[in-house]
C-alpha positions as CSV (number, residue, x, y, z in Angstrom):
1,M,19.4,9.6,-3.6
2,V,20.9,12.7,-1.8
3,A,17.5,13.4,-0.4
4,I,17.2,9.8,1.2
5,N,20.8,10.1,2.3
6,T,20.1,13.4,4.2
7,M,17.1,11.9,5.9
8,F,18.9,9.0,7.2
9,F,22.3,10.5,8.1
10,G,22.0,14.3,8.1
11,N,18.9,16.5,8.7
12,L,15.4,14.8,8.7
13,M,13.6,18.1,7.8
14,L,16.0,19.1,5.0
15,G,15.8,15.5,3.7
16,S,12.1,15.5,3.6
17,C,11.9,18.9,1.9
18,L,14.4,17.5,-0.8
19,L,12.4,14.5,-1.2
20,V,9.0,16.3,-1.6
21,Y,10.6,18.7,-4.1
22,T,12.0,15.9,-6.2
23,G,8.9,14.0,-6.1
24,L,6.8,17.0,-7.3
25,R,9.3,17.7,-9.9
26,I,9.1,14.1,-11.4
27,L,5.3,14.2,-11.3
28,F,5.2,17.4,-13.3
29,L,7.4,15.7,-15.9
30,K,4.4,13.1,-16.4
31,Q,6.9,10.3,-17.2
32,R,5.6,7.2,-15.6
33,G,8.5,5.2,-16.8
34,L,11.0,7.7,-15.2
35,L,8.9,7.7,-12.0
36,M,8.9,4.0,-11.7
37,V,12.6,3.7,-12.2
38,L,13.2,6.6,-9.6
39,I,10.9,5.0,-7.0
40,L,12.6,1.7,-7.4
41,C,15.9,3.4,-7.0
42,G,14.8,5.1,-4.0
43,I,13.6,2.0,-2.3
44,G,16.9,0.1,-3.3
45,F,18.9,3.1,-1.9
46,S,16.7,3.3,1.3
47,I,17.7,-0.4,2.0
48,V,21.4,0.5,1.5
49,C,20.9,3.1,4.0
50,F,19.1,1.1,6.4
51,V,21.6,-1.8,6.2
52,N,24.5,0.6,6.7
53,C,22.6,2.0,10.0
54,R,22.0,-1.4,11.2
55,A,25.7,-2.6,10.5
56,V,27.1,0.5,12.5
57,Q,25.0,-0.3,15.6
58,N,25.9,-4.0,15.4
59,N,29.4,-3.3,15.4
60,E,29.6,-1.3,18.7
61,L,31.4,-3.4,21.1
62,N,32.0,-3.0,25.1
63,L,35.1,-5.0,26.4
64,D,36.5,-4.4,29.8
65,S,40.3,-3.6,30.4
66,N,41.2,-7.0,31.2
67,Q,40.3,-8.4,27.8
68,L,43.2,-9.6,25.9
69,I,42.9,-8.7,22.2
70,T,44.9,-8.5,18.9
71,I,45.1,-5.5,16.7
72,K,46.9,-5.0,13.3
73,V,48.4,-1.6,12.7
74,Q,49.6,-0.3,9.7
75,P,52.9,1.5,10.0
76,D,51.8,4.8,8.4
77,Q,48.6,4.7,10.6
78,I,50.1,5.0,14.2
79,K,51.2,8.7,15.4
80,M,53.8,8.9,18.2
81,R,54.1,11.5,20.7
82,P,56.5,11.9,23.6
83,D,54.0,10.6,26.1
84,Y,51.4,8.9,24.1
85,Y,50.6,7.1,20.7
86,Y,47.1,7.0,18.7
87,G,46.0,5.9,15.4
88,K,43.7,3.3,13.3
89,A,44.0,-0.3,13.5
90,T,42.1,-3.5,12.6
91,L,40.5,-5.6,15.5
92,L,41.3,-8.9,14.0
93,N,38.9,-11.1,15.9
94,E,36.1,-8.7,14.8
95,K,37.6,-8.0,11.4
96,Q,36.8,-4.3,11.9
97,Q,38.6,-1.1,11.8
98,V,39.0,0.6,15.3
99,L,40.7,3.9,16.9
100,F,43.3,3.0,19.5
101,S,45.5,5.0,21.8
102,G,47.7,4.3,24.6
103,S,50.5,5.9,27.1
104,I,54.1,5.3,26.5
105,R,55.9,3.9,29.4
106,P,59.5,3.3,30.1
107,D,58.9,-0.5,29.5
108,S,56.5,-0.2,26.6
109,P,57.7,-1.7,23.4
110,L,56.2,1.2,21.6
111,Q,58.5,4.3,22.0
112,A,58.6,7.7,20.3
113,G,61.3,7.2,17.6
114,N,60.5,3.7,16.7
115,D,61.0,3.2,12.9
116,F,58.4,0.6,11.7
117,T,57.9,-0.2,8.2
118,K,55.8,-3.3,8.3
119,P,52.3,-3.8,9.8
120,L,52.4,-4.4,13.5
121,L,50.6,-7.2,15.2
122,L,49.9,-6.1,18.8
123,V,48.5,-8.3,21.6
124,V,47.1,-6.1,24.2
125,R,45.1,-5.7,27.4
126,A,42.6,-3.2,26.6
127,E,39.4,-1.5,26.9
128,V,37.0,-1.5,24.0
129,K,34.2,1.1,23.8
130,P,32.0,2.6,21.2
131,I,33.5,6.1,20.1
132,E,31.7,8.8,21.9
133,A,29.3,11.2,20.3
134,S,29.5,15.0,20.8
135,T,27.9,16.3,24.0
136,N,27.8,20.1,23.2
137,Q,25.8,21.9,20.6
138,N,27.6,22.4,17.4
139,Q,30.7,20.3,18.6
140,F,32.6,18.3,16.1
141,N,31.0,14.6,16.4
142,A,33.7,12.0,16.3
143,K,31.1,9.2,16.4
144,Q,29.4,10.4,13.4
145,Y,32.7,11.3,11.6
146,Y,34.4,7.9,11.9
147,A,31.1,6.2,11.2
148,T,31.5,7.4,7.6
149,Q,34.6,5.3,7.5
150,S,32.9,2.3,9.3
151,I,34.7,3.1,12.4
152,T,32.5,2.7,15.5
153,N,34.8,1.6,18.3
154,S,37.9,2.9,20.1
155,V,40.4,0.9,22.0
156,K,42.2,2.2,25.1
157,I,45.5,0.2,25.4
158,K,46.4,-0.6,29.1
159,S,49.4,-2.7,28.4
160,I,51.0,-4.5,25.2
161,V,51.7,-8.1,25.9
162,N,53.5,-8.8,22.6
163,L,54.6,-6.7,19.6
164,S,55.7,-8.2,16.4
165,E,56.1,-7.2,12.6
166,S,53.7,-9.1,10.2
167,H,56.0,-10.6,7.4
168,H,53.0,-12.1,5.5
169,L,52.1,-8.8,3.5
170,N,49.0,-8.5,1.2
171,L,48.6,-5.8,-1.5
172,V,47.2,-3.1,0.9
173,D,49.9,-3.8,3.3
174,M,52.7,-3.4,0.7
175,I,50.9,0.0,-0.3
176,H,50.7,1.2,3.5
177,S,54.5,0.0,3.8
178,F,55.6,1.8,0.8
179,R,53.8,4.7,2.1
180,M,55.7,4.6,5.2
181,G,59.0,4.5,3.5
182,L,58.1,7.6,1.7
183,I,56.9,9.4,4.9
184,N,60.4,8.5,6.4
185,Y,62.0,9.9,3.1
186,A,59.7,13.1,3.3
187,N,60.7,13.7,7.0
188,Q,64.5,13.9,5.8
189,L,63.7,16.7,3.5
190,P,64.5,20.4,4.5
191,K,61.8,22.3,6.1
192,P,59.1,23.3,4.9
193,L,59.5,21.1,1.7
194,N,59.1,18.1,4.0
195,I,55.6,19.5,4.8
196,Y,54.6,19.9,1.3
197,V,55.7,16.7,0.0
198,L,53.8,15.0,3.1
199,S,50.6,16.9,2.3
200,L,50.6,17.3,-1.5
201,I,52.2,13.9,-2.5
202,I,51.4,11.5,0.3
203,G,48.2,12.9,1.9
204,E,49.6,13.2,5.4
205,M,48.7,16.5,7.1
206,T,50.8,16.6,10.4
207,D,50.1,19.1,13.5
208,E,53.6,20.8,12.1
209,A,51.8,21.5,8.8
210,Y,48.9,23.3,10.5
211,D,51.2,25.4,12.3
212,E,53.4,26.1,9.2
213,I,50.5,27.3,6.9
214,T,48.4,29.4,9.4
215,G,47.7,31.9,6.4
216,I,46.5,29.0,4.0
217,K,43.9,28.2,6.8
218,Q,42.9,31.7,7.5
219,L,42.3,32.2,3.9
220,G,40.2,29.3,3.4
221,L,42.8,27.6,1.0
222,I,43.5,24.6,3.0
223,H,41.5,22.5,0.3
224,L,44.8,23.0,-1.7
225,F,46.9,20.8,0.7
226,S,44.2,18.0,0.7
227,I,44.7,15.6,-2.1
228,S,41.7,16.0,-4.6
229,G,41.2,16.9,-8.2
230,L,44.4,18.8,-9.1
231,H,46.6,16.1,-7.3
232,V,44.9,13.4,-9.4
233,Y,45.5,15.3,-12.6
234,Y,49.1,15.5,-12.0
235,F,49.4,11.9,-10.9
236,I,47.6,10.8,-14.1
237,S,49.5,13.2,-16.4
238,I,52.7,11.7,-15.0
239,I,51.5,8.0,-15.4
240,E,50.3,8.9,-18.9
241,R,53.7,10.3,-19.9
242,I,55.4,7.2,-18.7
243,F,53.2,4.9,-20.7
244,I,53.6,7.0,-23.9
245,Y,57.4,6.8,-23.3
246,L,56.9,2.9,-23.2
247,R,54.8,3.5,-26.6
248,M,51.7,1.7,-24.9
249,R,48.2,2.4,-26.8
250,R,45.9,4.7,-25.4
251,E,43.1,2.3,-24.9
252,H,45.7,0.1,-22.9
253,Y,47.1,2.3,-20.6
254,Q,43.7,3.9,-19.8
255,I,42.6,0.7,-18.4
256,L,45.8,0.2,-16.6
257,I,45.2,3.7,-14.9
258,I,41.6,2.8,-14.0
259,L,43.2,-0.3,-12.1
260,I,45.9,1.9,-10.5
261,L,43.6,4.6,-9.3
262,P,42.1,2.6,-6.4
263,L,45.6,1.8,-5.1
264,Y,46.7,5.5,-5.5
265,F,43.4,6.2,-3.4
266,I,44.8,3.9,-0.4
267,F,48.4,5.3,-0.7
268,S,47.2,8.9,-0.8
269,G,45.3,8.8,2.5
270,S,41.8,7.9,1.4
271,S,40.4,11.5,1.8
272,V,36.8,12.1,0.6
273,G,37.7,14.7,-1.9
274,L,40.3,12.2,-3.5
275,L,37.4,9.7,-3.6
276,R,35.1,12.1,-5.6
277,A,38.0,13.2,-8.0
278,I,38.9,9.4,-8.5
279,L,35.4,8.3,-9.2
280,M,34.9,11.2,-11.7
281,V,38.2,10.5,-13.5
282,E,37.3,6.7,-13.8
283,A,33.8,7.3,-14.9
284,G,35.2,9.6,-17.6
285,M,37.8,7.3,-18.8
286,L,35.2,4.2,-18.9
287,A,33.0,6.4,-20.9
288,R,35.9,7.1,-23.4
289,T,36.9,3.5,-23.4
290,F,33.3,2.4,-24.4
291,K,33.0,5.4,-26.8
292,L,30.1,6.7,-24.7
293,R,29.0,10.3,-25.2
294,V,28.4,11.8,-21.7
295,R,28.5,15.3,-20.3
296,G,30.4,16.6,-17.2
297,I,27.2,16.8,-15.3
298,D,26.5,13.0,-16.2
299,I,30.1,12.0,-14.8
300,W,29.7,14.1,-11.8
301,S,26.2,12.5,-11.2
302,I,27.6,8.9,-11.7
303,A,30.5,9.6,-9.3
304,L,28.1,10.7,-6.8
305,I,25.6,7.7,-6.9
306,I,28.7,5.4,-6.7
307,N,29.9,7.4,-3.7
308,L,26.5,7.2,-1.9
309,I,26.2,3.6,-2.7
310,L,29.7,2.7,-1.5
311,A,30.1,5.0,1.4
312,P,26.5,6.4,2.0
313,R,27.6,8.5,5.0
314,T,30.4,10.6,3.5
315,L,28.1,13.4,2.3
316,I,27.5,14.5,5.7
317,Q,31.3,15.5,5.9
318,F,32.5,19.0,5.2
319,G,35.1,18.0,2.7
320,S,32.7,15.8,0.9
321,Q,30.0,18.4,0.7
322,L,32.5,21.2,-0.4
323,S,34.2,18.8,-2.9
324,Y,30.9,17.9,-4.7
325,A,29.7,21.5,-4.6
326,L,32.8,23.0,-6.1
327,S,33.2,20.4,-8.7
328,F,29.6,20.9,-9.7
329,G,30.2,24.7,-9.9
330,L,33.3,23.9,-12.3
331,I,31.2,22.2,-14.7
332,F,28.8,25.3,-15.1
333,T,31.4,28.0,-14.9
334,N,34.0,26.4,-17.3
335,K,33.1,28.6,-20.1
336,L,33.6,31.7,-18.2
337,G,36.8,33.7,-17.8
338,F,39.1,33.0,-14.9
339,I,38.2,35.9,-12.9
340,K,34.6,35.2,-13.0
341,Q,35.0,31.7,-12.5
342,T,37.1,32.2,-9.4
343,M,34.5,34.6,-8.0
344,L,31.5,32.5,-8.5
345,M,33.5,29.3,-7.2
346,N,34.3,31.4,-4.1
347,V,30.6,32.1,-3.5
348,I,29.4,28.5,-4.1
349,G,31.6,27.5,-1.3
350,I,30.4,30.1,1.3
351,P,27.4,28.4,2.6
352,F,29.5,25.3,3.6
353,I,32.4,27.2,5.0
354,I,30.3,29.4,7.4
355,F,27.9,26.2,8.1
356,H,31.0,24.2,9.3
357,V,33.7,26.5,10.1
358,Y,31.6,29.6,11.0
359,E,34.0,32.4,9.6
360,W,35.0,33.4,6.3
361,H,38.0,35.8,5.1
362,F,37.2,38.8,3.1
363,L,40.4,38.1,1.1
364,T,39.7,34.7,0.0
365,F,38.5,35.7,-3.3
366,L,41.6,37.7,-3.9
367,A,43.9,34.7,-2.5
368,N,42.2,32.4,-4.7
369,L,42.8,34.8,-7.9
370,L,46.5,34.8,-7.1
371,I,47.4,31.7,-5.4
372,L,45.5,29.0,-7.3
373,P,47.4,29.6,-10.8
374,L,50.7,30.1,-8.6
375,F,50.0,26.8,-7.0
376,S,49.2,24.7,-9.9
377,I,51.9,26.3,-12.2
378,L,54.8,26.6,-9.8
379,I,54.3,25.1,-6.2
380,F,53.3,21.7,-7.2
381,P,55.8,21.1,-9.7
382,M,58.6,22.6,-7.6
383,V,57.6,20.2,-4.7
384,I,58.0,17.3,-7.0
385,V,61.2,18.2,-8.1
386,G,62.5,19.1,-4.6
387,M,61.5,15.6,-3.5
388,I,63.0,13.7,-6.4
389,S,66.5,15.9,-6.5
390,F,67.0,15.4,-2.6
391,T,69.2,12.3,-3.0
392,V,71.0,13.5,-6.1
393,I,71.4,17.3,-6.0
394,P,70.6,18.1,-2.3
395,L,71.1,21.9,-3.2
396,I,68.1,22.0,-5.4
397,S,65.7,20.8,-2.5
398,V,67.3,23.3,0.0
399,L,66.7,26.2,-2.8
400,I,63.2,25.0,-3.2
401,A,62.7,24.8,0.7
402,N,64.1,28.3,1.2
403,F,61.7,29.6,-1.6
404,L,58.8,27.7,0.1
405,T,59.5,29.5,3.5
406,I,59.2,32.8,1.7
407,F,56.1,31.8,0.1
408,D,54.7,30.6,3.3
409,G,55.6,33.8,5.3
410,T,53.9,35.9,2.6
411,I,50.8,33.9,2.6
412,N,50.9,34.0,6.4
413,W,51.2,37.9,6.5
414,F,48.4,38.0,3.9
415,G,46.3,35.9,6.1
416,A,46.9,38.0,9.1
417,L,45.5,41.2,7.6
418,P,42.1,42.4,8.7
419,G,39.1,40.8,7.0
420,N,38.2,37.5,8.8
421,I,34.6,37.6,9.4
422,L,33.0,35.8,12.2
423,F,29.7,34.9,10.7
424,G,28.3,32.0,13.2
425,R,26.6,28.8,11.9
426,P,23.2,29.5,10.2
427,P,20.2,26.9,10.5
428,V,20.8,23.9,8.0
429,L,17.5,25.1,6.2
430,V,18.9,28.6,6.0
431,A,22.6,27.4,4.7
432,T,20.5,25.2,2.0
433,G,18.5,28.4,1.0
434,L,22.0,30.3,0.5
435,F,23.4,27.6,-1.5
436,I,20.2,27.2,-3.8
437,M,20.2,30.9,-4.4
438,T,23.9,30.8,-5.2
439,L,23.3,28.2,-7.8
440,L,20.5,30.7,-9.3
441,L,23.1,33.3,-9.5
442,V,25.7,30.9,-11.1
443,D,23.1,30.1,-13.7
444,K,22.5,33.7,-14.5
445,P,24.6,36.1,-12.6
446,K,22.4,39.1,-12.8
447,I,22.7,42.0,-10.5
448,R,19.3,41.6,-8.7
449,R,20.3,37.9,-8.1
450,W,23.6,39.3,-6.4
451,L,21.5,41.9,-4.3
452,I,19.0,39.1,-3.2
453,L,21.9,36.9,-2.2
454,F,23.8,39.5,-0.3
455,G,20.5,40.5,1.4
456,M,19.9,37.0,2.5
457,Y,23.5,36.9,3.9
458,L,23.0,40.1,5.9
459,I,19.8,39.0,7.4
460,T,21.2,35.8,8.3
461,F,24.3,37.5,9.8
462,M,22.1,40.0,11.9
463,L,19.8,37.2,13.4
464,I,22.8,35.3,14.4
465,H,24.6,38.4,16.0
466,F,21.8,40.0,17.5
467,P,19.5,37.0,18.7
468,V,16.4,37.9,20.5
469,N,16.7,35.1,23.0
470,G,19.2,34.9,25.9
471,E,20.7,31.8,27.7
472,V,22.5,30.3,30.6
473,T,24.6,27.4,29.3
474,Y,26.4,24.8,31.3
475,F,29.1,23.3,28.8
476,D,30.2,19.8,29.1
477,V,33.9,20.2,29.4
478,G,34.5,17.0,31.3
479,Q,35.9,17.1,34.9
480,G,35.5,20.8,35.1
481,D,33.3,23.8,35.0
482,S,32.7,26.5,32.4
483,F,29.4,28.4,32.2
484,L,27.9,31.1,29.7
485,I,25.6,33.9,30.7
486,R,24.1,35.7,27.9
487,T,21.5,38.3,27.6
488,P,19.4,39.0,24.6
489,F,20.8,40.6,21.5
490,N,24.2,39.5,23.1
491,R,24.2,43.2,25.1
492,S,26.3,41.2,27.7
493,V,28.4,38.1,27.4
494,N,29.7,36.6,30.6
495,L,31.6,33.3,31.1
496,I,32.3,31.5,34.4
497,D,35.4,29.5,34.4
498,T,36.8,28.0,31.2
499,G,37.2,23.9,32.1
500,G,40.8,22.6,31.5
501,R,42.7,19.2,31.7
502,V,44.4,18.2,35.0
503,L,47.9,17.1,33.9
504,F,49.0,14.6,36.7
505,G,52.8,14.5,36.8
506,K,53.4,16.4,33.6
507,N,55.4,19.7,33.3
508,Q,55.3,20.2,29.4
509,V,53.6,23.5,28.2
510,Q,50.1,23.0,27.2
511,T,49.4,24.0,23.6
512,K,46.2,22.1,22.8
513,F,42.8,23.1,24.6
514,N,39.7,21.2,25.0
515,A,37.8,24.5,24.9
516,E,38.6,24.8,21.2
517,K,36.3,22.1,20.5
518,T,33.6,22.9,23.1
519,S,33.0,26.2,24.6
520,I,35.0,28.3,22.1
521,N,33.6,26.5,19.1
522,Y,30.1,27.1,20.4
523,L,30.6,30.5,21.0
524,K,31.9,31.0,17.6
525,S,29.1,29.1,16.1
526,I,26.6,31.8,17.6
527,G,28.6,34.6,16.3
528,I,30.5,35.6,19.5
529,N,34.2,36.4,19.7
530,R,33.9,39.0,22.5
531,I,33.4,38.2,26.1
532,D,32.7,41.1,28.5
533,N,33.5,39.5,31.6
534,L,35.5,36.0,32.2
535,F,35.1,35.2,36.0
536,I,37.7,32.4,37.3
537,T,36.3,31.1,40.4
538,H,39.9,29.8,41.6
539,Q,43.0,28.5,40.4
540,D,42.3,24.8,39.8
541,A,43.1,23.5,36.0
542,D,39.7,22.0,35.7
543,H,38.4,25.5,36.2
544,S,41.1,27.8,34.7
545,G,43.5,25.4,32.5
546,D,41.8,26.5,29.2
547,L,42.0,30.3,30.0
548,P,45.1,31.0,27.8
549,A,42.9,29.8,24.7
550,F,40.3,32.4,25.6
551,L,42.8,35.1,25.9
552,T,44.5,34.4,22.4
553,Q,41.4,33.5,20.3
554,M,38.6,35.9,21.7
555,R,38.6,39.3,22.9
556,V,38.1,39.4,26.6
557,V,37.3,42.7,28.0
558,N,37.6,41.9,31.9
559,L,39.3,39.1,33.5
560,I,38.1,38.8,37.0
561,I,39.4,36.6,39.7
562,P,39.0,36.3,43.6
563,E,41.0,38.9,45.5
564,G,44.5,37.5,46.4
565,M,44.8,35.2,43.6
566,Q,46.9,38.0,41.8
567,N,49.7,36.6,44.1
568,N,49.5,33.1,42.9
569,Q,52.5,32.8,40.6
570,N,51.3,29.7,39.1
571,F,48.1,31.2,37.7
572,M,49.8,34.5,36.8
573,A,52.4,32.6,34.8
574,K,49.4,31.0,32.8
575,I,48.1,34.5,31.6
576,S,51.5,36.2,31.3
577,G,52.0,37.9,27.8
578,K,48.4,37.3,27.0
579,M,46.5,40.1,28.7
580,N,47.5,42.9,26.0
581,H,43.7,43.9,25.7
582,T,42.3,42.5,28.9
583,N,41.6,44.4,32.1
584,L,42.4,42.3,35.3
585,L,39.8,42.9,38.1
586,L,39.8,41.5,41.7
587,A,36.6,40.6,43.2
588,K,35.5,40.1,46.8
589,S,32.1,39.7,48.6
590,G,29.8,42.7,48.0
591,M,31.0,43.5,44.7
592,R,28.9,43.9,41.3
593,F,29.7,43.5,37.8
594,S,28.0,43.7,34.3
595,N,25.9,46.8,35.1
596,R,25.3,45.5,38.7
597,Q,23.6,42.3,37.4
598,I,26.1,40.0,38.8
599,N,26.9,39.7,42.4
600,I,29.6,38.4,44.3
601,Y,28.9,36.6,47.7
602,H,32.5,35.2,48.3
603,P,35.4,35.5,49.2
604,V,35.2,37.9,52.2
605,E,39.1,37.8,52.8
606,P,41.8,37.6,50.2
607,G,43.4,34.3,49.3
608,I,45.5,32.6,47.1
609,G,42.9,30.9,44.6
610,A,42.3,27.6,46.6
611,N,39.0,25.9,46.8
612,E,38.0,27.6,49.9
613,D,38.9,31.2,48.3
614,S,36.5,30.1,45.3
615,L,34.1,33.2,43.8
616,V,30.5,32.6,44.5
617,I,28.4,34.1,41.6
618,G,24.8,35.1,41.6
619,T,22.6,36.6,39.2
620,T,18.8,36.9,38.1
621,I,17.8,35.9,34.7
622,N,14.4,35.9,33.6
623,K,12.8,36.0,37.2
624,L,15.0,33.1,38.3
625,N,17.9,33.2,40.8
626,W,21.1,31.5,39.7
627,L,24.0,30.7,42.0
628,F,27.4,29.4,41.0
629,T,29.8,28.4,43.9
630,G,33.0,26.9,42.1
631,D,34.6,24.3,44.4
632,L,33.9,26.0,47.7
633,D,34.0,23.8,50.6
634,Q,31.0,23.4,53.3
635,A,32.3,25.9,55.8
636,G,32.6,28.5,53.1
637,E,29.0,27.8,52.0
638,R,28.0,28.1,55.6
639,A,29.7,31.6,56.0
640,V,28.1,32.8,52.7
641,I,24.5,32.0,54.2
642,K,25.4,33.3,57.4
643,Q,26.5,36.7,55.7
644,Y,23.6,36.6,53.3
645,P,20.5,35.0,55.5
646,H,18.1,36.1,52.7
647,L,19.9,34.6,49.7
648,K,17.7,32.4,47.3
649,A,18.6,30.3,44.4
650,S,16.1,28.7,42.0
651,V,19.1,27.1,40.0
652,L,22.1,25.9,41.8
653,K,25.3,24.9,40.5
654,V,26.4,21.9,42.9
655,G,29.7,22.8,44.3
656,H,33.0,21.0,43.6
657,H,31.3,18.8,40.8
658,G,29.1,17.1,43.6
659,S,32.0,16.2,45.9
660,K,30.8,15.4,49.5
661,T,33.1,18.4,50.6
662,S,30.5,20.9,49.3
663,T,26.7,21.2,49.3
664,A,26.1,21.5,52.8
665,P,22.5,20.8,53.9
666,E,22.2,24.0,55.4
667,L,22.9,25.7,52.1
668,L,20.1,23.6,50.5
669,D,17.8,24.4,53.1
670,Q,18.3,28.2,52.8
671,L,18.6,28.5,49.1
672,H,15.6,26.1,48.6
673,P,16.5,25.4,44.9
674,Q,14.2,23.9,42.6
675,I,17.0,22.8,39.9
676,A,20.5,21.6,40.7
677,I,23.2,21.4,37.9
678,I,26.1,18.9,38.3
679,S,29.3,19.6,36.1
680,A,31.4,16.4,36.1
681,G,33.4,14.1,34.0
682,R,32.3,10.6,32.9
683,N,33.9,7.8,34.9
684,N,35.9,10.3,36.6
685,R,38.6,8.9,39.3
686,Y,36.9,10.8,42.1
687,G,33.6,9.3,42.0
688,H,31.6,12.7,41.6
689,P,28.9,13.2,42.3
690,N,28.9,11.7,45.7
691,S,26.0,9.4,46.6
692,D,25.3,11.3,49.8
693,V,25.1,14.7,47.9
694,M,22.5,13.0,45.6
695,N,20.7,11.7,48.3
696,E,20.2,15.1,50.0
697,L,19.1,16.7,46.6
698,N,16.7,13.7,45.8
699,R,15.3,13.8,49.3
700,R,14.4,17.5,48.7
701,Q,12.9,16.7,45.3
702,I,15.3,18.8,43.5
703,K,15.6,18.2,39.8
704,V,19.0,17.5,38.7
705,Y,20.8,18.1,35.4
706,N,24.2,16.3,35.1
707,T,26.7,16.9,32.2
708,Q,27.6,13.3,32.7
709,T,24.1,12.0,31.5
710,N,22.8,15.2,29.9
711,G,25.8,16.6,28.0
712,M,25.7,20.4,27.6
713,I,22.7,21.9,29.5
714,A,21.1,25.2,28.3
715,Y,18.3,27.4,29.6
716,R,16.9,29.5,26.8
717,Y,14.5,32.5,27.1
718,G,13.3,35.3,25.0
719,M,10.6,37.2,23.2
720,F,9.4,34.4,21.0
721,N,10.5,31.4,23.0
722,S,9.0,30.1,26.0
723,A,11.6,29.8,28.7
724,H,13.0,26.3,28.8
725,F,16.0,23.8,29.6
726,K,17.4,21.8,26.8
727,T,20.0,19.2,26.9
728,Y,22.6,18.0,24.2
729,M,23.6,14.4,24.1
730,S,24.2,13.4,20.5
731,R,23.8,9.7,19.5
C-alpha cells in the first residue's frame, strides 16, 4: 500500500521501485494465497487512491468576485492580524472546506480583538479559486499540502455582506467552541506559560511560539511541541485515573477512551502525528478488549493501513513520514538502553529532516538526550499544573512561567552554538537509500554499517555542495526580480535582486519575507548559504524588498548597488545594522566583478536608485551572452547601446517586467536575442507584460519564457548534462 500511495501522490520512480521490490519478495515466499490477498488489496487501494485524485480535481472551483457565497467559520480557525484575517472555513453550498482570507477595513464586522466563541456564518462577496501550487523548485507546495486535508480552494473575501453567530451547534461545533474558550483562557496566562499551554495542551502553534522557541527549532526538537504520542499518553493517563477514581471497570473505560479519542483529535488540532498516535492507541486497546495477541509492529502496520485508507495523501507530509519512521524505530529499539535508543532514533530521523528541512544540528543528539527526559518528567506536568492553578493560585503559574523563561533562554543559547550543518536536499532515491541503510544499522548496529552509512552521507554531501553543473535561474517571486548565476562546483555564486512585496500605504516594519519560501529556500536546498556578490539593480521594493532576509539568513560577501544609491535614506535604512560581514560596493558603467566575469553597462552617472539608474549587468555563461536590465527605461537602454555598439545578448531579461516603458525596438535590433525572459506577477495590477512589447518579441521570433506561466526558469549546464532550459510549474 505504501508503494501504491507513493506512486499516486509522491514520486512515481520511488513508488515503482518499492512495488517491484514488494512483488519480488512475495513471489520468493511462494505462498499463492498470500499473493492473491495482496493483489486484491493492492487493486482495492489503487481504486481508493484514484477516487481520491478524482475527488480533489472535481472539487476545484472558479467563481468571480461578484459571487455571493456563505461560509461557516469555527471560532478557533480564524486568525486575526492588525490589517488582515485568514483561516479555514466550510463553503456551505458545496459542503467542502476552503481557505479564506480578507483585509480588515474600518467598516468590516471582523476586527482584530473580536472575541467570538461560536461558529460564524459569513455571507461574503468573494473570489473562489483553486489553491495555487508551488512554482519554484523545492518550494513548499501549498496545493499538495492542503489536498491531504481535502482542501482544494481558497476564498478571497472582497466584502462581508452579513455576519452572524450560529446558535444550532452540533458535536463538532461544541468541541471547537470549547477549544476557543481554552485558547482565550490560555492567552491570559503569563508568558511563556501561555505558549506552552497553547502548543502542548491545545495544539495551537502561534507565530509568537516560533519566535519564543528558536532553540527548539534549531535543535530539531519542534516535534515536542506537536501533539503526538507523548501528549496522547498523558491524556489517556489522566482519563484513566478519573475512571479508576469513579471505580469503573477496565473493560468499560477502555471502550469509552476509544470513543473519546476521535473527539480529542478534533480538539487538539488534528495534526498528522496525532492521527498516527491515536490510531495506534486505539488499535492496541481494541486488541486488548478482544483479547487478541498482537505485536507492536502489527499495531503500527494496522495504524498505517487505516491512515492510508482514511487519508491516503497524508504520507507525503514531512510530519507524517517522521512520525511513522520514529514510531517504527521505537518498536525495534525499545529493548536498548536510553542512550543507544536516543542515538539510533536521531539517526532514523536524519534522512527525513535533510530531505524536507535541508539542515541538521550536530548537537541534536545531545539535546534529545538531555531534554527529552526533562520534557516528559518535568516540563509537561508543570505546564498542566500552571494552567490549572492560574484561577486558584496565580502565583504558582507565575513561578512556572519564570522557570519556563529560564528554560527557553537556556535552550535558545544551546541552539545558537556552532554545529548547524546545511546539508541540502538529496534526491528522493538517495534519501530512501539512506533510510534503508539506517534501518539495517538499527537491526544490527555494527561498526561496518556505521562506516557505510557515514560514507553515504559524506558522498551525498559532497555531490550537493560541489555540483558539476552550473545554472542561471530566474526565480518566480511574483511581481519582482530575483536571479541566480552559479558556476560549476559553486566556485562563484551571484544573485541579482531579491524580489519583495510592494506595501501600498503601509508603514509597519516587514518581518516576513517571500524569499524565505522561494529563492532562499532553493539556495539552502542545493547546499548554498554563502553569496559572493548580491547585486541590487535599484531601490524599488519588488527588487530589493527581501534584501534584509538575505543579509540575516545567509552570508553575503559583497552587496553591490548602483553608484549614488548609498545616498538613498530609504534604502540604507533597509540594510542598517545588517552589514556586519558584508562589504558595500558601488557599481557604474565599465566596472567588472566576480573575477571579471560580470560586466556593468549602466549607470554612467550616479543617481538615487530610481528606475532610470538601474544596473545593467551582462555575463557570458556556457558561450551564451546574458543581459539583465533591471527596470531601466527606453532612454537608458538607448544610451547603453550607444555606448556599447557591439553589445550582444543571446538571452535577455526583459526590462521592467515587460512594461511598455522598457525594451526599446532599437535594443532588440542590436542585441538580437534568441531568448527573452519575463519576470512578472500573475494577474498583476499593471498589466505586465505589455501587449506592444510581446508583439515586438514575437515579430522577431524571439522565444519567450515568462514566470507567470512557466514558474521558475532555470538554465542548466555542466560536464555530464547537455545545456537546457527547464521550467517549474507544479500541479
